[in-house]
VEXTOR-969870 format. One record per residue: residue in one letter; x, z, y of N, C-alpha, C, CB in turn. Coordinates in steps of 0.02 Angstrom, whole numbers, padded with zeros to 5 digits, always signed. Each point is the difference from the previous one (the first is absolute). Glycine has a CB too. Example, Ala and Ser with C-alpha at 12.3 -4.5 7.8 and 13.67 -1.06 7.14 Angstrom:
A+00660+00390-00284-00045+00000+00059+00045+00000+00060-00095+00062-00059 S+00077-00098+00112+00042+00003+00059-00039+00037+00055+00059-00108-00032 
! end
This chain:
M+08159+03787+05936-00052-00008-00050-00028+00069-00018+00055-00105-00045 T-00121+00107+00035-00034+00061-00020-00028-00009-00070-00028+00028+00121 T+00043+00019-00166-00031+00000-00066-00062+00043+00003+00112-00017-00058 V-00168-00013+00039-00065+00034+00000-00015+00021-00072-00042-00067+00101 L+00030+00131-00110-00013+00028-00067-00074-00002-00018+00101+00073+00014 A-00114-00074-00078-00069+00007-00025-00024+00071+00015+00020-00087-00092 P-00076+00094+00127-00025+00067+00015-00037+00033-00058-00008-00035+00118 V-00016-00006-00166-00037+00027-00057+00022-00036-00063-00099+00027+00074 T+00083+00002-00131+00015-00029-00065-00057-00045-00022+00070+00101-00031 G-00052-00160+00004-00051-00047-00024+00030-00068-00011-00087+00064+00061 V+00049-00116-00046+00022-00069-00008-00001-00034+00068-00045-00005-00119 A+00104-00020+00140+00006-00035+00064-00030-00069-00006+00104+00065+00028 V-00144-00083+00022-00033-00066+00003+00007-00027+00071-00082+00031-00093 R+00069-00095+00101+00002-00030+00067-00059+00025+00042+00057-00103-00047 L-00048+00103+00113-00054+00023+00044-00063-00042-00009+00086+00038+00082 G-00078-00100-00103-00058-00043-00011-00049+00028-00051+00071-00096+00030 A-00049+00143-00072-00043+00031-00050-00044+00056+00028+00086-00030-00085 V-00074+00049+00147-00037+00055+00030-00070-00024+00020+00107+00054+00042 P-00160-00019-00064-00068-00022+00015-00023+00018+00071-00025+00013-00122 D+00067-00029+00170-00016+00011+00071+00039-00052+00039-00022+00125-00016 P-00012-00169+00053+00035-00055+00034+00050+00023+00052-00100-00068-00020 V+00091+00126+00049+00049+00025+00049+00069+00005-00032-00091+00064+00060 F+00093-00042-00123+00063+00005-00036+00018-00065-00036-00020+00123-00013 S-00028-00151-00023+00015-00057-00043+00021-00062+00039-00081+00045-00082 E+00057-00051+00144+00020-00057+00041+00059+00016+00045-00118-00038-00002 G+00148+00097-00007+00060+00018+00038-00013+00013+00074+00063-00066-00081 L-00124+00084+00100-00015+00011+00070+00036+00061+00029-00111-00052-00020 V+00125+00101-00022+00036+00060+00022+00075-00012-00003-00095+00073-00040 G+00116-00115-00006+00071-00015-00010+00013-00016-00073+00031+00074+00097 P+00029-00096-00113+00019-00015-00069+00016+00063-00039+00042-00111+00038 G-00039+00103-00103+00018+00057-00043-00022-00012-00071-00007+00076+00098 M-00009-00022-00132-00022-00001-00069-00058+00049-00006+00116-00031-00044 A-00147+00032-00014-00050+00050-00016+00016+00028-00069-00089-00058+00071 I+00064+00117-00084+00010+00032-00066-00068+00019-00028+00115+00043+00033 E-00128-00069-00093-00058+00022-00039+00022+00065-00032-00046-00120-00022 P+00022+00178+00047+00029+00063-00021-00023+00022-00070+00005+00031+00119 D+00038+00008-00152-00022+00037-00059-00059+00043+00022+00117+00000-00054 R-00162+00015+00009-00059+00038+00019+00010+00075-00002-00067-00093-00043 A+00123+00117+00019+00013+00072-00001+00010+00025+00072+00052-00008-00115 S-00074+00069+00128+00013+00029+00065+00075+00000+00013-00104+00072-00007 G+00122-00083+00068+00071-00004+00015+00014+00011+00073+00014-00077-00095 T+00046+00057+00114+00023+00009+00068+00025-00066+00028+00031+00119-00025 A-00051-00134+00086+00027-00058+00036+00060+00024+00040-00115-00057+00007 V+00170+00019-00013+00062+00020+00032+00016-00047+00059+00043+00047-00110 A+00001-00025+00153+00021-00040+00058+00037-00061-00024+00007+00103+00072 P-00026-00163-00048+00033-00061-00022+00068-00012+00034-00112-00046-00020 I+00123+00079+00076+00063-00004+00036+00014+00069+00032-00015-00125+00023 A+00076+00137-00003+00016+00060+00039-00021-00011+00071+00098+00027-00075 G-00123+00025+00108-00020-00006+00069-00048+00055+00020+00017-00121-00007 T-00060+00105+00055-00048+00047+00028-00070-00023-00018+00079+00030+00094 I-00121+00017-00115-00070-00016-00012-00034-00004+00068-00001+00058-00115 V-00018-00119+00135-00031-00009+00065-00076+00000-00004+00100-00064+00036 K-00127+00051-00094-00073+00002-00010-00012+00026-00071-00020-00097+00081 L-00024+00146-00087-00016+00029-00065-00075+00015-00004+00117+00048-00010 H-00150-00084-00034-00069+00014-00018+00002+00020-00073-00051-00084+00086 P+00000+00116-00113+00002+00017-00071+00012-00061-00045-00076+00095+00025 H+00049-00154-00005+00002-00060-00042+00053-00050+00020-00120+00017-00018 A+00158-00005+00070+00049-00049+00024+00051+00033+00045-00087-00091-00007 F+00147+00061+00009+00051+00026+00046+00049-00055+00019-00012+00114-00051 V+00045-00103+00108+00051-00046+00025+00063+00040+00012-00086-00076+00053 V+00141+00051-00081+00066+00029+00011+00040-00051+00040-00004+00069-00107 V+00035-00047+00162+00042-00043+00041+00072+00024-00006-00095-00024+00081 G+00139-00023-00100+00070+00016-00007+00035+00004+00067-00001-00055-00111 D+00063+00079+00110+00039+00005+00062+00012-00067+00033+00055+00100-00048 D-00061-00155+00009+00008-00067+00028-00064-00027+00031+00089-00021-00085 G-00143+00061+00085-00063-00020+00030-00047-00036-00047+00061-00007+00104 R-00040-00005-00165-00043-00035-00048-00049+00049-00031+00091-00083-00025 G-00155+00062+00023-00052+00042-00028-00028-00028-00064-00027+00039+00114 V+00013+00005-00162-00030-00021-00064-00064+00040-00009+00113-00028-00051 L-00167-00010+00038-00066+00029-00012-00011+00006-00075-00044-00049+00107 V+00020+00107-00128-00022+00011-00069-00074+00016+00004+00115+00041-00041 H-00157-00081+00007-00073+00011+00001-00022+00016-00071-00017-00079+00100 L-00008+00138-00111-00018+00023-00067-00072-00019-00016+00081+00096+00010 G-00088-00156-00038-00067-00025-00018-00032-00039+00056-00012+00096-00076 I-00042-00130+00059-00038-00041+00048-00065+00036+00017+00052-00108-00046 D-00068+00110+00109-00060+00034+00027+00001+00075-00014-00064-00106-00018 T+00123+00134+00008+00005+00071-00015-00009+00044+00061+00077-00029-00092 V-00077+00001+00152-00016+00039+00060-00070+00029-00007+00075-00073+00071 Q-00119+00038-00108-00069+00023-00010-00003+00065-00041-00037-00119+00006 L+00090+00136-00041+00000+00062-00040+00013+00062+00043+00040-00067-00097 R-00023+00057+00160+00011+00055+00047+00048+00053-00028-00114-00020+00046 G+00167-00004-00079+00052+00045-00024-00011+00027-00070+00016+00030+00116 E-00074-00040-00145-00014+00026-00067+00045-00035-00051-00119+00026+00033 G+00155+00013-00073+00046-00028-00050+00070-00011+00026-00097-00053-00051 F+00110+00073+00114+00066-00008+00030+00023+00066+00029-00025-00121+00026 E+00089+00135-00031+00027+00061+00030+00066-00017+00035-00055+00072-00089 P+00054-00076+00156+00062-00012+00036+00051+00056-00013-00064-00062+00089 L+00126+00041-00101+00054+00047-00014+00050+00003+00058-00014-00022-00123 A-00003-00012+00177+00041-00003+00060-00047-00004+00060+00098-00057-00062 V-00069+00055+00121-00039-00008+00061+00032-00054+00043-00038+00121-00005 E-00003-00150+00050+00028-00048+00047+00058+00031+00038-00112-00056+00011 G+00164+00017-00002+00060+00024+00035+00054+00025-00047-00073+00030+00093 D+00057-00019-00156+00051+00023-00049+00051-00055-00011-00084+00076-00056 R+00147-00057+00049+00052-00046-00023+00000+00004-00076+00071+00015+00105 V-00070-00073-00137-00001-00002-00073+00058-00043-00025-00125+00016-00001 S+00148-00001-00058+00048-00042-00033-00038-00049-00045+00090+00090+00004 A-00060-00147-00019-00031-00048-00045-00011+00034-00067+00055-00099+00059 G-00116+00094-00085-00016+00031-00064-00029+00070+00006+00089-00068-00048 Q-00094+00095+00108-00027+00067+00010-00076-00002-00006+00097+00031+00074 P-00129+00016-00110-00073+00002-00006-00034+00007+00068+00013+00050-00113 V-00066-00091+00123-00037+00002+00063-00074+00018-00011+00079-00086+00046 V-00110+00058-00098-00071+00012-00014-00011+00006-00076-00035-00062+00106 A+00001+00115-00127-00023+00005-00070-00069-00032-00002+00068+00107-00024 W-00081-00145-00031-00065-00034-00003-00021-00012-00071+00024-00055+00109 D-00087+00034-00117-00030-00010-00066-00027-00072-00005-00029+00123-00007 P+00069-00171-00017-00023-00069-00005-00063-00008-00043+00118-00035+00015 A-00123+00074-00069-00060-00004-00042-00062+00022+00038+00071+00021-00102 G-00063+00029+00145-00056+00023+00041-00021-00053+00051+00039+00117-00015 V+00011-00152+00043-00015-00055+00046-00041-00053-00036+00107+00022+00065 E-00084-00040-00125-00035-00051-00039-00071+00024-00018+00111-00041-00045 A-00117+00105+00025-00066+00027-00018-00049+00000+00059+00057+00071-00086 S-00029-00071+00146-00043-00001+00060-00024-00070+00017+00063+00099+00043 G-00042-00149-00083-00021-00068+00011+00047-00039+00045-00115+00039-00015 R+00173-00011+00030+00050-00033+00041+00059-00022-00042-00037+00067+00100 H+00074-00115-00075+00058-00025-00037+00062+00041+00018-00050-00117-00004 P+00087+00143-00045+00058+00042+00015+00065-00038+00016-00053+00084-00072 I+00052-00151+00074+00061-00038+00013+00031+00022+00066-00047-00098-00065 C+00114+00098+00067+00037+00027+00058+00042-00053+00034+00002+00110-00056 P-00025-00138+00112+00042-00045+00039+00059+00038+00031-00100-00073+00024 V+00158+00041-00024+00061+00027+00031+00023-00056+00046+00033+00077-00100 V-00038-00066+00166+00007-00054+00048+00056+00013+00050-00121-00024-00012 A+00163-00027+00023+00051+00001+00052-00034-00019+00065+00094-00030-00082 L-00106+00079+00125-00038-00012+00061+00041-00041+00050-00061+00108-00019 D+00029-00156+00049+00031-00042+00051+00063-00036-00024-00046+00077+00084 A+00050-00091-00149+00059-00034-00027-00002-00074+00020+00005+00080-00098 A+00053-00105+00117+00006-00071+00017-00008-00042-00064+00076+00027+00099 A-00102-00087-00090-00009-00046-00057+00066-00009-00037-00094-00059+00060 G+00090+00063-00126+00058-00013-00042+00050+00057-00006-00015-00115+00032 T-00002+00174-00006+00048+00056-00003-00011+00047-00059+00009-00008+00123 V-00064-00001-00159-00013+00042-00059+00016-00041-00062-00091+00065+00061 S+00133-00036-00105+00023-00036-00059+00004+00047-00060+00065-00080+00073 G-00048+00050-00130+00007+00041-00060-00066+00025-00027+00111+00032+00040 L-00165-00068-00025-00066+00020-00022-00007-00013-00075-00049-00024+00115 V+00056+00075-00154-00002-00008-00073-00059+00039-00028+00125-00014-00004 A-00168-00021-00031-00058+00032-00031+00022+00033-00066-00079-00084+00053 G+00043+00136-00073+00015+00034-00063-00005+00075+00008+00073-00094-00033 A-00058+00129-00021-00005+00073-00001+00050+00032+00048-00039-00006-00119 V+00016+00055+00157+00043+00038+00045-00017+00074-00006+00010-00099+00079 T+00040+00139-00065-00009+00072+00005+00009+00019+00072+00042+00020-00119 A-00079+00029+00143+00007+00023+00069+00074+00013+00013-00117+00051+00000 G+00142-00080+00054+00071+00007+00019+00043-00059-00020-00016+00121-00011 D-00010-00166-00032+00037-00061-00017+00001-00048+00060-00033+00012-00122 D+00084-00056+00124+00001-00052+00051-00060-00046-00010+00127+00004+00006 L-00162-00020+00049-00059-00043-00003+00014-00068+00032-00074+00102+00003 F+00104-00101+00058+00020-00062+00032+00053+00014+00054-00113-00050-00023 E+00145-00003+00047+00049+00004+00053-00029-00028+00064+00094-00009-00083 W-00079+00042+00138-00020-00023+00066+00064-00020+00036-00104+00075+00004 D+00117-00140-00003+00062-00026+00028-00002+00000+00076+00015-00071-00101 D+00045+00070+00130+00005-00007+00072-00020-00071+00019+00092+00088+00007 P-00127-00097+00049-00018-00068+00019+00062-00042+00014-00108+00043+00048 A+00103-00108-00064+00058-00044+00009+00011-00014+00073-00021-00052-00110 
! end
């Protein structure tokens, strides 16, 4: 079992609350989303592993077991071309769970007309393997959900 941590501080909500069908309909995979606090902050690694993809607005960490978790900082934030985001790591870095990966400004994302909600997705997860999805206040580094081994 893999424990996936909250990458940002805010309120955890179901993926269905994300205003983008790619996430809300689970097309990328199951998981949760976080409506972030608007203060500037840092997104942390949701699991220990290697950063295999890093954009200013999104990153993927793959654990030693091959499981990958996507963190997407806001919706349509690729259009900002990095403005309001500062990567604190590079692709290929090994990170521990809870280690800072990207500094960002959720209020700036919102001011740009984009939604700052943060999907946290278990990539390629088998049906029924994500559990413990609890909505409510979370702090970056808190447990967000469990990714169980397939039966």
